[in-house]
DOLUM-305112 format. One record per atom (N, C-alpha, C, O, CB): residue in one letter; x, y, z. Coordinates in steps of 0.2 Angstrom, whole numbers, plus 5000, padded with zeros to 4 digits. Glycine has a CB too. Layout:
N
AXYZ/...
//
This chain:
287
M475851504903/M475651534910/M475751484916/M475551504921/M474951564909/N475951424915/N475951384920/N476451404926/N476251394932/N476251314918/W476951444924/W477451474930/W476951514934/W477051504940/W477951514927/I476551554932/I476151594936/I475651554940/I475551564946/I475751654931/K475251514936/K474751474939/K475051434945/K474751434951/K474451424935/N475651404944/N475951364949/N476151404956/N476151384961/N476551324947/N476251474955/N476451514960/N475851524965/N475951554970/N476751574958/L475251514963/L474651524967/L474551464972/L474051464976/L474051534963/L474951414971/L474751354975/L475351344980/L475951364979/L474751284971/F475151314986/F475651294991/F475851234989/F475451184988/F475351294998/I476551224987/I476751164984/I476651094988/I476351044985/I477551164982/V476851094994/V476751034998/V476551055005/V476751115007/V477350994999/P476151025009/P475951045016/P476551045020/P477051005019/P475350995018/L476551085025/L477051085030/L477151025034/L476651005037/L476951145035/L477650995034/L477750935038/L478050945045/L478450985046/L478250885034/L477750905050/L478050915056/L478650865056/L478550805057/L477550905062/L479250885056/L479850835055/L480050815062/L480450845065/L480450875051/S479750765064/S479850745071/S480350685072/S480350655078/S479150725074/A480650665067/A481150605067/A481850625070/A482350625067/A481250575061/C481750655076/C482350675080/C482550635086/C482050625089/C482350755081/G483150625087/G483350585093/G483350625099/G483250685099/G483950555092/P483450595105/P483350635111/P483950685112/P483950725116/P483350585117/D484550675108/D485150715109/D485050785105/D485450825105/D485750685107/R484450785101/R484450845096/R484050905100/R483650895104/R484050825090/H484350965099/H484051025102/H483851075097/H484251115095/H484451055107/P483151065094/P482951105088/P482951185089/P482851215084/P482351085086/F483051205096/F483051275097/F483651305099/F483751355102/F482451295101/E484251265098/E484851285100/E485351265094/E485251215091/E485151245107/G485851305093/G486351295088/G486251345082/G485951395083/G486251225085/T486551335077/T486651385071/T486451345065/T486651285064/T487351415071/A486151385061/A485951365054/A486151415049/A486051475050/A485151345053/Q486451395043/Q486551445037/Q485951445033/Q485751395031/Q487251425034/L485751505031/L485251515026/L485351555021/L485251615021/L484551535030/P485551535015/P485651575009/P484951605007/P484551565006/P486051545003/C484951665005/C484351705003/C484451744997/C484951774996/C483951745008/A483951734992/A483951784986/A483951854989/A483551874993/A483451764981/P484351904986/P484351974988/P483652004988/P483452044993/P484752014983/A483151984984/A482552014984/A482152004990/A481652044991/A482151994978/V482251944993/V481851924999/V482251925005/V481951905011/V481551864997/A482851935005/A483251925011/A483051975017/A483051955022/A484051945009/S482852035015/S482752085021/S482052065024/S481952065030/S482652155018/I481552035020/I480952015023/I481051955027/I480851945033/I480451995017/I481451905025/I481651845029/I482051865035/I481951835041/I482051785025/A482451915035/A482851935041/A482351955046/A482551955052/A483351995039/R481851985044/R481352015050/R481051955054/R480951955060/R480752055047/G480951895050/G480651835053/G481251805057/G481051775062/G480451785048/V481851805055/V482351775059/V482451815065/V482551785071/V483051785054/A482451885065/A482551925071/A481951905076/A482151905082/A482551995070/D481351895074/D480851875079/D480951805081/D480851795087/D480151885075/F481151765077/F481251695079/F481851695085/F481751655090/F481451655074/E482351725083/E482951725088/E482751765095/E483051745100/E483551755085/S482351805094/S482151845101/S481751795105/S481751795111/S481651905099/Q481351745102/Q481051695106/Q481451645108/Q481351615113/Q480451675102/Y481951625104/Y482451565106/Y483151595106/Y483451585101/Y482351505101/P483351625111/P484051655111/P484651615110/P485151635108/P484151695117/K484551545111/K485051505109/K485151475102/K485551435100/K485051445114/A484651505098/A484651485091/A484951545086/A484851605088/A483951475089/R485251525081/R485551575077/R485451555070/R485651495068/R486251585078/I485151595066/I485051585059/I485451635055/I485351695055/I484251585056/N485951615052/N486451665048/N486251665041/N486251615037/N487151635049/I485951725039/I485751735032/I486351765028/I486651805030/I485151785032/S486451735022/S486951755017/S486551775011/S486151735009/S487551705016/R486651835008/R486351855002/R486751824996/R487351834995/R486351925001/R486351784992/R486651744986/R486151754981/R485551754982/R486751664988/N486351774975/N485951774969/N485551704969/N485851654971/N486251794962/T484951704965/T484551644966/T484951584963/T484851524966/T483951654962/R485251594958/R485651534955/R486251504959/R486351444960/R485951554948/Q486551554963/Q487051534967/Q486751494973/Q487051444975/Q487451594970/A486251524976/A485851484981/A485651414979/A485751364983/A485251524983/I485351404973/I485151344971/I485751294970/I485751234972/I484751344965/D486351324967/D486951284966/D487251254973/D487451204974/D487451324963/S487151304978/S487451284985/S487051224988/S487251184992/S487451344989/L486351224986/L485951164989/L486051104985/L486051054988/L485151184988/I486151104978/I486351044974/I486951014977/I487050954977/I486351064967/S487551064978/S488151034980/S488251014987/S488750984989/S488651094979/G487751024991/G487751004998/G488051055003/G488151045008/G488050944998/K488251115000/K488551165004/K488051195010/K488251215015/K488851225000/T487451185008/T486951205013/T486351155012/T486351125007/T486651285012/D485851155017/D485351115016/D484651145016/D484151115017/D485351055021/Q484651215016/Q484051255015/Q484251325012/Q484751355013/Q483751265022/I483751345008/I483851415005/I483151445004/I482651415005/I484151404997/V483151505003/V482551545002/V482651584996/V483151624995/V482351595008/I482251574991/I482251604984/I481651644982/I481151634985/I482551554979/D481651674976/D481051714974/D480751684968/D480551724964/D481351784973/R480751624967/R480451594961/R480451514962/R480751494967/R480851614955/P480051484958/P480051404958/P480651384955/P480951424951/P479451374955/L480851324956/L481351294952/L481151284945/L480551274943/L481651224955/T481651294940/T481551274933/T481551204932/T481751164937/T482051314929/Q481351174926/Q481351104925/Q482151084925/Q482251024927/Q481051094918/P482551114922/P483251094922/P483551094929/P483951044931/P483751144918/E483351134933/E483551134940/E483251074944/E483651044948/E483451204944/S482651064943/S482351004946/S482650944944/S482750894948/S481551004945/L482850944937/L483150884935/L483850874938/L484150814940/L483250884927/A484250934939/A484850924942/A484850894949/A485250854951/A485250994942/F484350914953/F484250884960/F484150814959/F484350774963/F483750924963/K483750794954/K483550724954/K484150684952/K484350624955/K483050714948/Q484550714947/Q485250674945/Q485750674951/Q486050624952/Q485550714940/A485650724956/A486150724962/A485850684967/A486150674973/A486250794964/K485250654966/K484850614971/K484750644977/K484850624983/K485350544972/K484550704976/K484350754982/K483550754982/K483250774978/K484650824981/E483250734988/E482550744989/E482450814992/E482750834996/E482350684994/L481950844989/L481750914991/L481050914994/L480650884993/L481750954984/L481050964999/L480450985002/L480351055000/L480851095002/L480450975010/V479851074997/V479751144995/V479151174998/V478651144998/V479651144987/F479251235001/F478651265005/F478551335002/F479051375001/F478851275012/R477951355000/R477851424998/R477651465004/R477151445008/R477151424993/L478051515006/L477951555012/L477551615011/L477151635015/L478651575014/A477651645005/A477251715004/A477251724997/A477551694993/A477551765008/R476951784995/R476851804988/R476951884988/R476751914993/R476251784984/S477251904983/S477351974982/S477251994975/S477451954970/S478052004985/P477052054973/P476952074966/P477552094963/P478052114966/P476452134966/M477652074956/M478152104952/M477952174950/M477452184946/M478352064946/A478252224953/A478052294952/A478552334947/A479152324948/A477952334959/F478252374943/F478652414939/F478652484943/F478152514945/F478352424932/I479252514944/I479252574948/I479652634944/I480052614939/I479652564954/V479452694945/V479752754942/V479952804948/V479752794953/V479352784937/H480352844946/H480552904950/H479852944952/H479452954948/H481052954947/P479852964958/P479253004960/P479053064955/P478453084955/P479253034967/S479553094952/S479453154948/S479153134941/S478953174937/S480053194947/N479153064939/N478953044933/N478153054933/N477853034937/N479152974932/K477853084927/K477153094926/K476753024924/K476153024925/K477053144922/I477152974922/I476752914920/I476452884926/I476852874931/I477252864916/D475852864926/D475552824931/D475352754929/D475252714934/D474852864933/D475352734923/D475252664921/D475452654914/D475552694910/D474452654922/L475552584913/L475852564906/L475452494905/L475152464909/L476552544906/D475352484898/D475052414897/D475552364895/D476152394894/D474552424891/S475452304894/S475952254892/S476252264886/S476852254885/S475652184892/I475952294881/I476252304874/I476852364875/I477352354873/I475752334869/Q476652414879/Q477152464881/Q477752444884/Q478352454883/Q476852524884/I477652394889/I478152364893/I478552324889/I479252324890/I477852324899/A478252284885/A478652244880/A479152284875/A479652264874/A478252194876/S478852334873/S479252384869/S479852414872/S480352424869/S478752434866/I479752434878/I480252454882/I480852404884/I481452424883/I480052484889/L480552344886/L481052294887/L481552274881/L482052254882/L480652234890/T481252274875/T481552264869/T481952314866/T482252314861/T481152224864/G481852374868/G482252434866/G481852474860/G482052524858/G482852424863/R481252444858/R480852484853/R480652544855/R480552594852/R480252434851/F480452554862/F480252614865/F480852634869/F481052594874/F479652614869/D481152694868/D481752714872/D481752784874/D482252814877/D482452704868/N481152814874/N481052884876/N480352884879/N479852854877/N481052934871/W480252924885/W479652924889/W479152954885/W478552944886/W479752964895/N479252994880/N478653024876/N478352974872/N477852994868/N478953084872/Q478652914871/Q478352864867/Q477752824871/Q477452784868/Q478852814864/V477652844877/V477152804881/V476752854884/V476452834890/V477552764887/G476552904881/G476052954884/G476253014887/G476553054883/G475652914889/Q476153024893/Q476253084896/Q476953094899/Q477053144903/Q475753094902/G477453054897/G478053054899/G478453114896/G478253154891/G478452994897/H479053134899/H479453184897/H479853164891/H479953104890/H479853214903/D480153214888/D480653194882/D481253184884/D481753224884/D480653254877/R481353124887/R481953094890/R482053024889/R481552984888/R482053114898/P482652994888/P482752924887/P482552884893/P482552904899/P483552914886/I482252824891/I482152774897/I482752734898/I483052704894/I481552734895/R482852734905/R483352684907/R483052634911/R482752644917/R483952724912/M483052574909/M482752514912/M483252474916/M483852464914/M482552464906/Y483052464922/Y483452424927/Y483052364929/Y482552364931/Y483552464933/L483452304928/L483252244930/L483752204934/L484352214934/L483052204923/P483452144937/P483952104942/P484352064937/P484252054931/P483552064947/L484752024940/L485251974937/L484751924934/L484251904936/L485751944941/Q485051894928/Q484751834925/Q484651774930/Q485151764934/Q485151804919/G484151744930/G484051694935/G483651714942/G483351674945/G484651664938/E483551784943/E483151804948/E482451794947/E482251794941/E483351874950/G482051804952/G481251784951/G480951834946/G480551814941/G480951794957/V481151904946/V480851954942/V481051934934/V480651934930/V481052024944/W481751924933/W481951904927/W481651844924/W481451844918/W482751894927/E481551794928/E481251734925/E480551744923/E480251714918/E481251684930/L480151784927/L479451794926/L479351834919/L478951824915/L479151834932/L479851884919/L479851924912/L479951884906/L479551894901/L480351974912/Q480351824907/Q480451784901/Q479751744899/Q479551734894/Q480951734902/V479451724904/V478751694904/V478251734900/V477951714896/V478551664910/L478251794903/L477751844901/L477851874894/L477351874890/L477651904905/F478451884892/F478651924886/F479051884881/F479151904875/F478951984888/K479351824883/K479651784879/K480251824875/K480251814869/K479251744874/T480651854879/T481151904875/T481851884879/T482151934880/T480951974876/P482051824880/P482651814884/P483251844880/P483751864884/P482751744885/S483351844874/S483951874870/S483851944868/S484351974865/S484151824864/K483251974869/K483152044866/K483152094872/K483052154870/K482552044862/I483152084878/I483052134883/I483552184883/I484152164883/I482952094890/V483352244883/V483852304884/V483752334891/V483252364892/V483752354878/A484252324895/A484252354902/A484852354905/A485352324903/A483752304906/F484952394910/F485452394915/F485352334920/F484852334923/F485552464919/V485752284920/V485652234925/V486052244931/V486652254931/V485952164922/V485752244937/V486052264944/V485752214949/V485252184947/V485852344946/P486052214955/P485752164960/P485052184962/P484852244962/P486252174966/S484652134963/S483952144965/S483852204970/S483352244969/S483652084967/D484252194975/D484052244981/D484352314980/D484252354984/D484352214987/S484652324974/S484852394972/S484352434967/S484552494966/S485552394970/I483852394964/I483452424959/I483052484962/I483052534958/I483052374956/A482752474968/A482352534970/A482852594972/A482652654971/A482052514977/I483452584974/I483952634975/I484052674968/I484052734968/I484552614978/R484252634963/R484452664957/R483852704954/R483952764952/R484552604952/V483252674955/V482652714952/V482552784956/V482352834953/V482052674953/S482652774963/S482552834967/S483052894965/S482852954967/S482552814974/E483552874962/E484052924961/E484052944953/E484452994952/E484752894962/D483652914949/D483652924942/D482952944939/D482552904939/D483952864938/P482853004938/P482153034935/P481952994929/P481352994927/P482153104934/D482452964925/D482252934919/D482252864919/D482252824914/D482852954914/A482252834925/A482252764926/A481552734926/A481052764928/A482552744933/L481552664924/L481052614925/L481352554928/L481752524925/L480652604919/G481052534933/G481352464936/G480852414938/G480252434938/G481652484943/A481052354938/A480552304939/A480852264946/A481452244946/A480452254933/M480452254951/M480652234957/M480052194960/M479552194958/M480852294961/T480252154966/T479752124970/T480052134977/T480552164978/T479752044969/G479552124982/G479652134989/G479352204991/G478952224987/G480452144990/V479552224996/V479252284999/V479452344995/V480052354994/V479352295007/I478952384992/I479152444988/I479252504993/I478852524997/I478552464983/P479852534993/P480052594997/P479652654995/P479352664990/P480752604997/E479652705000/E479252764999/E479552814994/E479152854991/E479152795006/N480152804993/N480552844988/N480552834981/N480852864977/N481252854990/V480052784979/V479952774972/V479152764971/V478852764976/V480252704970/K478952764965/K478252764963/K478052704959/K478252694954/K478052834959/P477652654962/P477452604958/P476852624953/P476452664955/P477152544963/I476952594947/I476452614942/I475952564941/I476052504943/I476752634936/G475352574939/G474852524937/G474952494931/G475352524926/G474152564937/V474652434930/V474752394924/V474052374921/V473652364925/V475152334925/M473952384915/M473252374912/M473152294911/M473552264907/M473152404905/F472652264914/F472452194913/F471652194911/F471252224915/F472552154920/D471552164906/D470852164903/D470552234903/D469952234905/D470452114908/G470852284901/G470552344900/G470552384906/G470252444906/G469952344897/K470752364912/K470752394918/K471452404921/K471852354921/K470252364923/K471552464924/K472152474927/K472252444934/K471752454938/K472352554928/Q472752404936/Q472752374942/Q473452394945/Q473952394941/Q472752294942/R473452414951/R474052424955/R474352364958/R473952324961/R473952484959/P475052364959/P475352304962/P475252304970/P475752314973/P476052304960/T474652294972/T474552294979/T474452224982/T474252184978/T473952344981/L474452214988/L474352154991/L473552134990/L473352074989/L474552144998/R473152184991/R472452174990/R472252144983/R471852104982/R472052234991/A472652184978/A472552164971/A472752084970/A472452054966/A472852204966/I473252064973/I473451994972/I472951954976/I472751904973/I474151984975/H472751974982/H472251934986/H471651924982/H471351864982/H472151964993/E471451974978/E470751964975/E470851944967/E470351934964/E470452034975/G471451924965/G471651894959/G471651944953/G471551924947/G471151844958/R471652014955/R471652064950/R472352084947/R472352104941/R471352124952/Y472852064951/Y473552084948/Y473852014948/Y474051984953/Y473852134953/P473951984942/P474251914941/P474951914941/P475251854942/P473951884935/W475351964941/W476151954940/W476351954947/W476552004951/W476452024936/V476451894950/V476651874957/V477251834957/V477351794953/V476051834960/I477651854962/I478251824963/I478251784970/I477951814975/I478951874964/P478351724970/P478351684977/P478951694981/P479551704978/P478151614976/I478951684987/I479451674992/I479451604994/I478951574997/I479451724998/V480051564992/V480051494992/V480551464996/V481151494996/V480051464985/Y480451425001/Y480851395006/Y481051325003/Y480551285002/Y480651395013/I481651305001/I481751244999/I482351205003/I482851235005/I482051244991/T482251145006/T482651115010/T482751045007/T482351015005/T482451115017/T483351015009/T483550945007/T483550905014/T483750845013/T484150935003/S483450935019/S483550905026/S482850885028/S482350915028/S483850955031/E482850825032/E482250805035/E482350795043/E481950765046/E481950735032/K482950815045/K483050815052/K482750875056/K482650925053/K483850805053/M482650865062/M482350915066/M482950955069/M483350925074/M481950895072/D483051015067/D483651055069/D483451125069/D482851145069/D484251045065/V483851175070/V483751245071/V483451275064/V482951315064/V484351285072/G483651245059/G483451265052/G482651245051/G482251285049/G483851245047/T482551185053/T481851155053/T481351195058/T480851205056/T481851085054/S481651215064/S481251255068/S481051315066/S480551345067/S481551255075/F481551355062/F481351415059/F480851405054/F480351445053/F482051455056/L480951355050/L480451345044/L479751335047/L479251365045/L480651285040/N479751295053/N479051285056/N478751345059/N478151365058/N479151235062/Y479251385061/Y478951455064/Y478751505059/Y478151525059/Y479551485068/I479151505053/I478951555048/I478351535044/I477951575041/I479451575044/S478151465044/S477551435041/S476951435046/S476451425044/S477751365038/S477051455052/S476551455057/S476051515056/S476251555052/S476751445064/N475551515060/N475151575060/N475551635062/N475451685059/N474551565065/M475951625067/M476251685070/M476751715064/M476851775063/M476651665076/G477151665061/G477651685056/G477351715050/G477551765047/G478051625054/Q476751685048/Q476351715042/Q476151775044/Q476151825039/Q475851665041/R475851795050/R475651855051/R476251915051/R476151965050/R475251855058/L476751885054/L477351935054/L477551955047/L477652015045/L477951905057/L477551905042/L477651915035/L477151965032/L477352015029/L477651855030/A476551955034/A475952005032/A476052075034/A475952125031/A475251975034/N476352075040/N476452145043/N477052175040/N477152235042/N476452135051/N477452145037/N478052175034/N477952175026/N478452175023/N478652125035/G477352175023/G477252195017/G477252145011/G477252165005/G477852235015/V477152075013/V477052025008/V476451985010/V476151985016/V477651985008/L476151955005/L475451915006/L475651845008/L476051815005/L475051915000/P475451825014/P475551755016/P475351705012/P474851715008/P475351745023/A475651645012/A475451595008/A474851555010/A474451525006/A476051555006/M474851545017/M474351495020/M473851525025/M473251495025/M474851445024/V473951575028/V473551595033/V472951635030/V473151695027/V473851625039/P472351625031/P471851675029/P471851735033/P471751735039/P471151635029/L471951795029/L471951855032/L471551905029/L471451905023/L472751875033/K471251955032/K470952015029/K471552055027/K471952085031/K470452045034/V471552075020/V472052105018/V471852185017/V471352205014/V472252085010/V472252225021/V472152295021/V472752335019/V473352325022/V471952315028/D472752365013/D473352405011/D473552455016/D473052485019/D473252435004/S474152475017/S474452515022/S474252585020/S474152635024/S475252515022/K474152605013/K473852665011/K473552655004/K473752615001/K474452715011/P473052695003/P472652684997/P473152704991/P473552744991/P472052734996/K472952664985/K473352674979/K472952704974/K473152714968/K473652604976/
//
């Protein structure tokens, strides 16, 4: 469970990277920022606000699956990324072998939510039922209670994405998962169009799907920000900013902005739980 426990901590304090010469203009120019698909839309909202305040700054977001983003950082094709999980031990070792010094910042947290089509009568599942679905032991909705007599179609993100990695930690089934593997940002769309679907996602849950509750310690908990804030819903995905740069430039300026009170509040207003700023958490609607 160390993967989950580590996600509750802000890895390193925000550094004010001030070693810039007089010729540097940290609010002018362009920076490239590869982002994991699950978090790209959230970061894009922060970028839009940042650019509105600093019109000479440009942050170009490119959607890359998590492993591609990490590889681009190791190879030096970029010097900053935003992903939806911590680095694994082999990935950390690869950076060490490449002699890359990392600065890692926890920006926000979001639940790993299981979602179904709004017409599905299922309101909650327990971890045994979820494990049985993931491994194909349960393949019909009537095996999990009030479901209809229809096959379950499981949708998961690509291997290496935050949701996939967390499922491996929780259920230890890396070679046994039975699911349709699709891009992270298409899972909610697939579920909204498929009455027999079950999906696992992170990020902002759209209105056209239904998040279901999960049983923890005999109590049903829904994947809300309040439940994360109060420690009742432990399946949490981090939004992590990783950089190999210590220079003061446009990319660093955006990092300072999104880690500030203003940036953290913007993230909170867009459906994720900030990492650093104490906030009163109020769900947008009761669950």
